[in-house]
C-alpha positions in Angstrom: 91.3 75.8 126.2 89.8 76.5 122.4 91.7 74.9 119.7 93.0 77.9 117.1 91.0 78.1 114.2 94.2 79.7 111.8 91.6 80.9 109.2 90.2 83.3 111.9 93.3 83.9 113.5 94.1 85.2 110.2 91.0 87.2 109.3 91.8 88.9 112.9 95.1 89.8 112.3 94.2 91.0 108.9 91.5 92.9 110.3 93.6 94.7 113.1 96.5 95.7 110.7 93.8 97.1 108.3 92.2 98.9 111.2 95.4 100.3 112.6 96.4 101.3 109.0 93.2 103.4 108.2 93.0 104.3 112.3 96.6 106.5 111.6 95.4 107.3 107.8 92.4 108.8 109.2 94.5 111.1 112.0 96.7 112.4 110.0 93.6 113.9 107.9 92.3 115.2 110.6 95.4 116.4 112.2 95.8 118.8 109.4 92.2 120.3 111.2 90.8 121.7 114.2 88.4 118.7 114.6 88.4 115.6 116.4 87.9 112.6 115.0 84.3 112.2 116.3 83.9 115.8 114.8 84.8 114.7 111.4 82.6 111.9 111.7 79.7 113.9 112.3 80.5 116.2 109.9 81.0 113.2 107.3 77.1 111.8 108.5 75.8 115.2 108.1 77.2 115.7 104.7 76.0 112.8 102.9 72.5 112.3 104.5 71.8 115.8 105.0 69.9 117.5 108.2 68.7 115.0 110.6 67.7 115.2 114.4 70.0 113.9 117.4 68.6 110.8 117.8 69.3 110.0 113.6 72.8 111.6 114.3 73.3 109.3 117.2 72.2 106.2 115.2 74.2 106.6 112.2 77.7 107.1 114.4 76.5 104.1 116.5 76.8 106.2 119.9 74.6 107.5 122.6 72.4 110.7 122.0 74.3 112.1 125.1 77.7 111.9 123.4 75.9 113.3 120.3 75.4 116.3 122.0 78.8 117.0 123.3 79.8 116.4 119.7 77.0 119.1 118.3 77.8 121.3 120.8 81.6 121.6 119.8 80.3 121.6 116.1 78.2 124.6 117.3 80.9 126.0 119.0 83.7 125.7 115.6 81.0 127.2 113.2 80.2 123.5 111.7 76.7 122.7 112.2 73.8 124.5 114.1 70.3 123.5 115.6 67.3 124.9 113.8 64.1 123.9 115.6 62.0 121.1 114.0 58.9 122.1 112.1 57.0 119.1 113.3 57.6 119.3 116.9 58.8 122.8 118.3 60.3 121.1 121.3 63.1 119.0 119.1 66.2 120.3 117.1 67.0 119.6 113.7 70.9 119.6 113.3 72.7 120.7 109.6 76.1 121.7 108.7 76.9 125.6 108.0 78.6 126.8 105.4 81.8 126.1 107.3 81.0 122.9 107.8 79.9 122.0 104.5 83.4 123.1 103.4 84.6 120.9 106.0 82.5 117.8 104.5 83.8 118.7 101.3 87.6 118.3 101.9 87.2 115.3 104.0 85.1 113.5 101.5 87.9 114.1 99.2 90.3 112.3 101.2 87.9 109.8 101.3 87.2 109.5 97.8 91.2 109.7 97.4 92.0 106.7 99.5 88.8 104.9 98.2 90.8 105.5 94.7 93.9 103.9 95.9 92.3 100.8 97.4 90.5 100.6 94.1 93.4 100.9 92.1 95.2 97.9 94.3 92.2 95.7 93.6 90.9 96.5 90.1 86.9 97.0 89.3 86.1 93.2 89.9 87.7 92.8 93.2 86.1 96.6 94.3 82.9 95.5 93.1 83.3 92.1 95.3 85.1 94.1 98.3 82.1 96.7 98.5 79.5 94.0 98.8 81.7 92.2 101.2 81.5 95.5 103.6 77.6 96.0 103.3 77.3 92.5 103.9 79.4 92.8 107.1 78.1 96.1 107.8 74.6 94.8 107.7 75.7 92.2 111.2 78.1 94.5 112.7 
């Protein structure tokens, strides 16, 4: 049996608690709209990075293109996104937000900025910079 590392145990507990709180917060924000969490994530990516093809969107979301297709189909049905033919390759499509999708992005993004402001107010400027740097480092490796 492996000896438990108290530091890793504490990190695990803190990560689980943060994830649970963040998931609960995000669910409460999403529940106020008719979106699913996967829809909101796709809208957030498209709103932040702009139009992109299905493979790029799947990569940013960290999911398969098949799952992304299901999400984009739903976003199209609900009027949040549309597929347009790619100019360089008429066989592929570019996904972009509609006007309603852009409005949903603005609203959802505003909630994210409010959360970021709340976190920054607890940490202060120096700790916020360190936290951002740590998150970037972690995101590069997981």
